[in-house]
Every structure is written in structure tokens, then in C-alpha cells.
KERO-827096 format. One record per residue: x, y, z of N, C-alpha, C, O, CB in turn; residue number from 1. Coordinates in pm, 1 decimal, padded with zeros to 6 digits, always signed. Glycine has a CB too. Layout:
% KERO-827096
(rec (X,Y,Z),(X,Y,Z),(X,Y,Z),(X,Y,Z),(X,Y,Z),NUM)
...
***
This chain:
% KERO-827096
(rec (+01033.6,+01194.5,-00202.2),(+00907.8,+01134.5,-00237.9),(+00805.8,+01241.1,-00275.9),(+00700.4,+01209.2,-00330.9),(+00855.9,+01049.3,-00123.9),1)
(rec (+00835.9,+01366.3,-00247.3),(+00743.8,+01475.8,-00280.3),(+00601.7,+01451.3,-00231.3),(+00504.6,+01484.3,-00299.4),(+00741.7,+01497.7,-00429.3),2)
(rec (+00590.9,+01392.6,-00111.7),(+00461.4,+01366.6,-00049.4),(+00372.8,+01272.6,-00131.4),(+00250.7,+01273.4,-00116.4),(+00389.1,+01496.7,-00027.2),3)
(rec (+00433.5,+01192.4,-00217.1),(+00359.5,+01090.9,-00294.0),(+00373.2,+00958.2,-00220.2),(+00467.1,+00882.0,-00243.0),(+00413.1,+01079.4,-00442.8),4)
(rec (+00277.5,+00932.4,-00131.2),(+00284.6,+00815.5,-00045.3),(+00207.4,+00698.3,-00104.0),(+00136.5,+00627.2,-00032.9),(+00231.6,+00848.8,+00092.7),5)
(rec (+00222.0,+00679.2,-00233.8),(+00166.8,+00563.0,-00303.3),(+00276.9,+00506.1,-00391.0),(+00374.8,+00574.0,-00422.1),(+00039.6,+00600.5,-00388.2),6)
(rec (+00259.7,+00382.4,-00429.9),(+00358.2,+00317.3,-00516.4),(+00284.1,+00241.9,-00626.4),(+00169.5,+00200.6,-00608.7),(+00450.4,+00220.5,-00434.6),7)
(rec (+00350.0,+00224.9,-00738.3),(+00290.6,+00156.9,-00853.5),(+00316.6,+00007.1,-00854.2),(+00251.4,-00067.1,-00927.7),(+00343.2,+00217.0,-00980.7),8)
(rec (+00411.7,-00037.7,-00772.6),(+00444.0,-00180.3,-00767.4),(+00504.1,-00212.8,-00630.6),(+00553.8,-00123.8,-00561.6),(+00542.6,-00219.7,-00882.1),9)
(rec (+00499.5,-00339.2,-00591.9),(+00557.0,-00378.5,-00462.5),(+00705.7,-00344.6,-00454.3),(+00777.0,-00347.7,-00554.6),(+00536.7,-00528.7,-00438.9),10)
(rec (+00750.6,-00312.8,-00335.0),(+00891.8,-00284.9,-00305.2),(+00945.9,-00159.7,-00372.5),(+01066.7,-00135.9,-00369.6),(+00975.3,-00401.4,-00346.0),11)
(rec (+00860.6,-00080.7,-00432.1),(+00905.7,+00043.9,-00495.0),(+00937.3,+00149.6,-00388.5),(+01037.0,+00221.2,-00398.1),(+00798.2,+00097.1,-00593.2),12)
(rec (+00850.2,+00158.0,-00286.7),(+00869.1,+00255.5,-00179.9),(+00837.3,+00190.8,-00045.5),(+00728.9,+00136.5,-00024.0),(+00780.5,+00380.3,-00202.9),13)
(rec (+00933.7,+00198.4,+00042.4),(+00914.2,+00155.3,+00180.3),(+00926.7,+00278.9,+00270.0),(+01006.2,+00368.8,+00242.5),(+01018.3,+00043.7,+00221.1),14)
(rec (+00849.4,+00282.1,+00374.6),(+00863.5,+00386.3,+00476.1),(+00884.7,+00318.0,+00610.6),(+00847.9,+00202.2,+00630.1),(+00737.9,+00480.9,+00479.6),15)
(rec (+00944.2,+00391.5,+00701.4),(+00975.2,+00334.3,+00831.7),(+00949.1,+00434.3,+00942.6),(+00948.4,+00555.4,+00920.8),(+01119.9,+00287.5,+00836.3),16)
(rec (+00928.1,+00382.1,+01059.7),(+00910.0,+00466.0,+01177.0),(+00945.8,+00385.2,+01300.3),(+00941.0,+00262.2,+01299.9),(+00764.7,+00519.8,+01186.0),17)
(rec (+00981.3,+00455.9,+01404.5),(+01007.4,+00393.7,+01534.4),(+00918.6,+00463.3,+01636.5),(+00910.3,+00586.1,+01639.6),(+01159.9,+00403.5,+01574.4),18)
(rec (+00854.0,+00385.9,+01718.0),(+00771.2,+00440.2,+01825.0),(+00806.5,+00370.3,+01955.1),(+00864.3,+00261.5,+01954.9),(+00620.3,+00424.0,+01792.8),19)
(rec (+00771.7,+00432.9,+02064.6),(+00800.4,+00370.1,+02193.0),(+00671.0,+00324.8,+02258.0),(+00565.0,+00384.2,+02238.3),(+00876.6,+00466.6,+02285.8),20)
(rec (+00682.4,+00218.8,+02335.3),(+00568.1,+00159.4,+02403.8),(+00600.7,+00148.3,+02551.8),(+00695.8,+00079.1,+02588.0),(+00532.3,+00020.2,+02344.1),21)
(rec (+00524.5,+00214.6,+02638.5),(+00547.5,+00196.8,+02781.5),(+00520.9,+00051.3,+02820.5),(+00420.5,-00007.2,+02779.7),(+00457.7,+00292.8,+02864.0),22)
(rec (+00610.6,-00005.8,+02898.9),(+00597.6,-00146.7,+02936.4),(+00663.1,-00169.5,+03071.8),(+00785.0,-00158.1,+03085.1),(+00660.9,-00238.9,+02829.0),23)
(rec (+00582.6,-00201.5,+03171.6),(+00631.2,-00236.7,+03305.7),(+00733.9,-00137.1,+03360.9),(+00839.3,-00175.8,+03411.3),(+00692.4,-00375.2,+03302.6),24)
(rec (+00701.2,-00011.1,+03350.4),(+00787.9,+00091.7,+03407.5),(+00906.0,+00131.4,+03322.3),(+00988.6,+00211.8,+03365.5),(+00837.4,+00046.3,+03536.6),25)
(rec (+00916.3,+00077.3,+03202.8),(+01024.8,+00113.5,+03111.4),(+00964.3,+00131.7,+02972.3),(+00842.3,+00141.2,+02958.6),(+01138.7,+00004.0,+03110.4),26)
(rec (+01046.3,+00136.6,+02871.8),(+00997.1,+00150.6,+02734.8),(+01052.4,+00040.1,+02646.0),(+01165.8,-00004.6,+02663.2),(+01034.7,+00288.0,+02677.8),27)
(rec (+00970.9,-00002.7,+02551.7),(+01015.2,-00086.6,+02441.4),(+01004.1,-00002.5,+02315.2),(+00919.6,+00086.6,+02306.5),(+00930.6,-00219.3,+02430.7),28)
(rec (+01088.3,-00030.6,+02218.6),(+01088.2,+00045.0,+02093.7),(+01048.6,-00047.4,+01979.8),(+01104.2,-00156.0,+01963.0),(+01227.1,+00109.1,+02066.9),29)
(rec (+00951.5,-00002.0,+01902.1),(+00899.4,-00077.5,+01788.7),(+00943.0,-00008.6,+01660.8),(+00910.0,+00107.6,+01637.3),(+00744.5,-00090.1,+01795.1),30)
(rec (+01016.9,-00080.5,+01579.0),(+01060.7,-00032.6,+01448.2),(+00984.1,-00111.9,+01342.8),(+00980.7,-00234.9,+01346.7),(+01216.7,-00047.8,+01429.7),31)
(rec (+00922.7,-00040.2,+01248.5),(+00843.3,-00107.4,+01145.0),(+00875.3,-00049.5,+01007.5),(+00908.4,+00068.2,+00993.2),(+00692.1,-00094.1,+01174.8),32)
(rec (+00864.2,-00136.3,+00907.0),(+00879.6,-00096.1,+00767.3),(+00751.7,-00133.6,+00693.6),(+00703.5,-00246.4,+00703.7),(+01005.4,-00163.8,+00701.1),33)
(rec (+00697.2,-00037.2,+00619.2),(+00570.9,-00054.7,+00548.0),(+00592.5,-00035.7,+00398.3),(+00660.2,+00057.9,+00355.6),(+00464.3,+00044.3,+00600.2),34)
(rec (+00534.3,-00125.4,+00319.3),(+00536.4,-00114.3,+00173.3),(+00418.7,-00025.4,+00133.0),(+00304.0,-00056.6,+00164.7),(+00528.1,-00256.7,+00103.4),35)
(rec (+00446.4,+00084.5,+00063.6),(+00339.7,+00177.9,+00027.2),(+00249.7,+00127.6,-00084.3),(+00144.3,+00186.1,-00109.4),(+00399.1,+00308.4,-00013.4),36)
(rec (+00288.6,+00021.4,-00151.1),(+00202.0,-00035.7,-00255.0),(+00085.7,-00112.1,-00192.1),(-00030.7,-00085.8,-00222.2),(+00282.9,-00129.1,-00348.0),37)
(rec (+00118.0,-00205.4,-00105.7),(+00015.0,-00291.6,-00046.3),(-00030.4,-00243.6,+00091.7),(-00128.2,-00294.2,+00146.8),(+00067.0,-00433.8,-00035.6),38)
(rec (+00041.3,-00145.7,+00146.9),(+00017.7,-00095.9,+00283.3),(+00049.6,-00202.1,+00388.8),(+00008.8,-00190.1,+00504.3),(-00128.0,-00050.1,+00298.3),39)
(rec (+00122.2,-00304.9,+00348.3),(+00158.3,-00414.6,+00437.7),(+00280.9,-00378.9,+00520.9),(+00374.5,-00316.1,+00471.5),(+00184.4,-00542.6,+00357.5),40)
(rec (+00279.5,-00419.7,+00647.7),(+00400.3,-00410.5,+00729.2),(+00491.4,-00524.5,+00684.2),(+00460.4,-00642.0,+00703.8),(+00367.9,-00418.5,+00885.0),41)
(rec (+00602.6,-00488.4,+00624.4),(+00695.9,-00585.5,+00567.4),(+00779.4,-00650.7,+00677.5),(+00810.0,-00769.7,+00671.3),(+00787.6,-00518.0,+00463.7),42)
(rec (+00816.0,-00570.8,+00778.4),(+00900.6,-00622.3,+00886.0),(+00883.1,-00534.6,+01009.0),(+00848.8,-00416.7,+00999.7),(+01049.9,-00627.3,+00842.5),43)
(rec (+00907.7,-00595.8,+01125.0),(+00909.1,-00517.4,+01248.2),(+00999.5,-00585.0,+01349.4),(+01020.0,-00706.3,+01345.9),(+00766.4,-00500.4,+01305.2),44)
(rec (+01052.1,-00505.7,+01438.0),(+01137.3,-00553.4,+01546.4),(+01103.1,-00475.0,+01671.3),(+01063.9,-00358.6,+01663.3),(+01288.5,-00539.2,+01511.1),45)
(rec (+01117.5,-00537.6,+01785.9),(+01098.3,-00472.2,+01914.7),(+01228.2,-00486.0,+01993.0),(+01291.1,-00591.9,+01994.0),(+00977.0,-00533.9,+01993.5),46)
(rec (+01267.5,-00376.1,+02059.1),(+01392.9,-00376.9,+02133.8),(+01378.5,-00292.1,+02259.9),(+01288.6,-00208.7,+02270.8),(+01509.5,-00324.8,+02046.2),47)
(rec (+01468.4,-00315.1,+02354.2),(+01475.4,-00231.6,+02473.5),(+01552.5,-00103.2,+02446.5),(+01551.1,-00011.2,+02528.3),(+01540.1,-00308.3,+02588.1),48)
(rec (+01620.4,-00096.5,+02330.9),(+01700.6,+00021.5,+02296.6),(+01661.5,+00073.9,+02158.5),(+01637.2,-00002.7,+02065.2),(+01851.8,-00012.1,+02300.5),49)
(rec (+01656.3,+00205.9,+02148.4),(+01633.7,+00272.0,+02020.6),(+01771.7,+00305.6,+01963.6),(+01826.8,+00412.7,+01989.0),(+01543.2,+00401.7,+02036.4),50)
(rec (+01825.6,+00212.1,+01886.4),(+01961.2,+00230.7,+01836.6),(+01973.7,+00181.2,+01692.7),(+01877.1,+00133.5,+01633.1),(+02061.4,+00158.0,+01926.6),51)
(rec (+02093.2,+00193.4,+01639.3),(+02118.5,+00153.0,+01501.2),(+02091.0,+00005.3,+01478.8),(+02040.4,-00032.1,+01372.9),(+02261.4,+00184.4,+01463.3),52)
(rec (+02122.8,-00079.3,+01575.4),(+02096.9,-00223.0,+01560.8),(+01948.5,-00250.8,+01539.3),(+01912.5,-00338.6,+01460.9),(+02146.9,-00299.0,+01684.1),53)
(rec (+01863.1,-00177.4,+01607.7),(+01718.9,-00194.9,+01589.2),(+01679.8,-00167.4,+01445.3),(+01605.8,-00245.0,+01384.8),(+01640.4,-00103.0,+01683.6),54)
(rec (+01728.3,-00058.8,+01390.9),(+01696.0,-00021.5,+01252.9),(+01752.8,-00122.6,+01153.9),(+01682.9,-00166.2,+01062.4),(+01749.8,+00118.8,+01221.3),55)
(rec (+01878.2,-00159.5,+01171.6),(+01941.7,-00252.5,+01077.7),(+01878.8,-00391.1,+01083.6),(+01864.7,-00456.6,+00980.4),(+02090.8,-00262.5,+01106.5),56)
(rec (+01841.0,-00436.6,+01202.3),(+01774.0,-00566.2,+01214.2),(+01637.8,-00565.4,+01144.8),(+01598.9,-00664.1,+01082.4),(+01757.2,-00603.7,+01361.6),57)
(rec (+01566.2,-00454.5,+01155.9),(+01437.4,-00442.5,+01087.4),(+01457.8,-00444.9,+00936.8),(+01384.8,-00513.4,+00865.1),(+01364.7,-00313.0,+01129.6),58)
(rec (+01556.0,-00371.2,+00888.9),(+01585.0,-00368.9,+00745.4),(+01629.5,-00505.9,+00695.4),(+01585.6,-00549.1,+00588.8),(+01692.7,-00264.8,+00714.7),59)
(rec (+01714.6,-00574.5,+00769.1),(+01757.5,-00710.0,+00731.2),(+01638.0,-00804.1,+00719.6),(+01629.0,-00882.7,+00625.3),(+01858.2,-00765.3,+00833.8),60)
(rec (+01546.0,-00795.6,+00816.6),(+01427.3,-00880.6,+00812.7),(+01343.3,-00851.7,+00687.8),(+01294.1,-00944.3,+00623.2),(+01342.8,-00860.0,+00939.6),61)
(rec (+01326.9,-00723.4,+00653.9),(+01247.8,-00686.9,+00535.8),(+01312.8,-00737.5,+00408.5),(+01244.4,-00789.0,+00320.1),(+01229.6,-00535.5,+00528.1),62)
(rec (+01442.6,-00723.3,+00398.3),(+01513.3,-00769.4,+00277.3),(+01504.7,-00919.6,+00263.6),(+01484.5,-00970.0,+00153.1),(+01660.3,-00726.0,+00280.0),63)
(rec (+01519.4,-00992.6,+00372.7),(+01506.4,-01138.7,+00366.8),(+01367.2,-01181.1,+00323.2),(+01351.1,-01275.9,+00246.3),(+01538.7,-01200.2,+00502.2),64)
(rec (+01267.2,-01110.3,+00373.0),(+01128.7,-01144.6,+00338.9),(+01095.6,-01110.3,+00194.7),(+01029.1,-01187.8,+00126.0),(+01032.4,-01072.8,+00431.7),65)
(rec (+01141.3,-00995.7,+00148.8),(+01103.9,-00947.0,+00016.2),(+01212.4,-00964.4,-00090.2),(+01185.2,-00951.9,-00209.6),(+01067.6,-00802.8,+00025.3),66)
(rec (+01332.8,-00992.7,-00047.7),(+01440.4,-01009.4,-00145.9),(+01485.1,-00878.3,-00198.1),(+01575.1,-00872.7,-00281.8),(+01397.3,-01097.0,-00260.1),67)
***
């Protein structure tokens, strides 16, 4: 991306991140996908595990929403 965090049209560039949230003595993991055109969060998932399923479920949700 060469540090170009803007897009000219929807769905051109998505970025993702996972963060952890302390919750009742344990952690929850939040995975989110953001469209750089509209700055909208396209999809997100919360899980007790930071694993491949978390990432793939978030991506599946984004694809279903945006096609």
C-alpha cells in the first residue's frame, strides 16, 4: 500500500486489526475490517480465542455484507 491509507472507491482497500479487551479476569479478542474509502467498519467479530477462525469469520462476514 506504500502508506497510502486512502481509497478511490468502496472495497478497493480493506485493513484489519485484532485487539484484546480485558473482560471479567480474562480476555476477549476483537477482529475488525475497515474500508479505507468510507472509513466504515465493514465487519467485526469477538471471540475468546485469537485464532485463524476469528480472522476467517470476520472476513466471511465482510464478504457477505459487501459482496
